[in-house]
C-alpha positions in Angstrom: 49.8 151.2 262.3 46.5 149.9 261.1 45.3 150.3 257.6 42.5 153.0 258.0 45.3 155.6 258.9 47.6 153.9 256.8 45.5 155.1 253.4 44.2 158.3 254.9 47.9 158.9 255.7 48.9 157.8 251.7 45.6 160.3 250.4 46.8 163.1 252.8 50.3 162.2 251.0 48.7 162.2 247.5 46.4 165.4 248.1 49.2 167.4 249.3 51.4 166.4 246.1 47.7 167.2 244.1 47.6 170.9 245.7 51.4 171.4 245.2 50.6 170.7 241.5 47.1 173.0 241.0 47.9 176.4 242.0 44.0 177.1 241.5 42.6 174.9 243.5 42.5 177.3 246.9 38.6 178.1 244.1 36.8 175.5 245.3 35.9 176.2 249.5 36.2 180.3 248.3 33.3 178.9 245.4 31.4 176.9 247.5 31.0 178.9 250.6 29.7 182.3 248.2 26.8 179.7 247.0 26.0 178.6 250.0 25.8 182.3 251.1 23.6 182.6 247.9 21.5 180.5 248.8 20.7 180.9 252.2 20.2 184.8 251.1 22.9 185.8 253.7 25.0 189.4 252.6 28.2 187.9 251.0 30.9 190.0 251.6 34.9 189.5 252.7 33.7 188.9 256.4 31.1 186.2 255.9 32.8 184.3 253.2 35.6 184.2 255.7 32.7 182.8 258.5 31.9 180.6 255.4 34.3 178.6 254.6 35.4 178.1 258.6 32.9 176.6 259.2 32.0 174.1 255.9 35.8 173.1 257.7 33.6 172.2 260.2 30.3 171.0 259.4 31.8 169.0 256.6 35.3 167.4 258.3 35.7 164.2 255.2 35.5 166.9 252.2 39.4 166.6 251.8 38.8 170.6 250.1 37.7 172.3 253.0 39.9 171.3 255.7 43.7 171.9 256.0 45.8 173.5 254.1 43.0 174.4 251.4 40.9 175.7 253.2 43.9 178.2 255.0 45.3 178.7 251.9 41.9 179.9 250.3 41.8 182.1 253.4 45.1 183.8 252.8 44.5 184.2 248.9 41.7 185.9 250.1 42.7 188.4 252.2 45.7 188.8 249.4 43.1 190.4 246.8 41.3 192.1 249.1 44.3 194.1 250.4 45.8 194.6 246.9 41.9 196.1 246.4 42.6 198.9 249.3 
């Protein structure tokens, strides 16, 4: 295994450990999506927020806060909040 891959795996492992300790980590991609939509003058709805979060994952794949389990967790958490309101 090369050094870069080993470092990436270690970072992912550390991040997973941090994620387990930080139950509010899902808020980062949500806030980032909302701010981006507001800056663009786009409507801010549940659907546009989720679409924006998914777009951000592909636009900035180097940002670990906007990909993988954190992103999935943010989308799932948003859906849970909305379904409780219905």
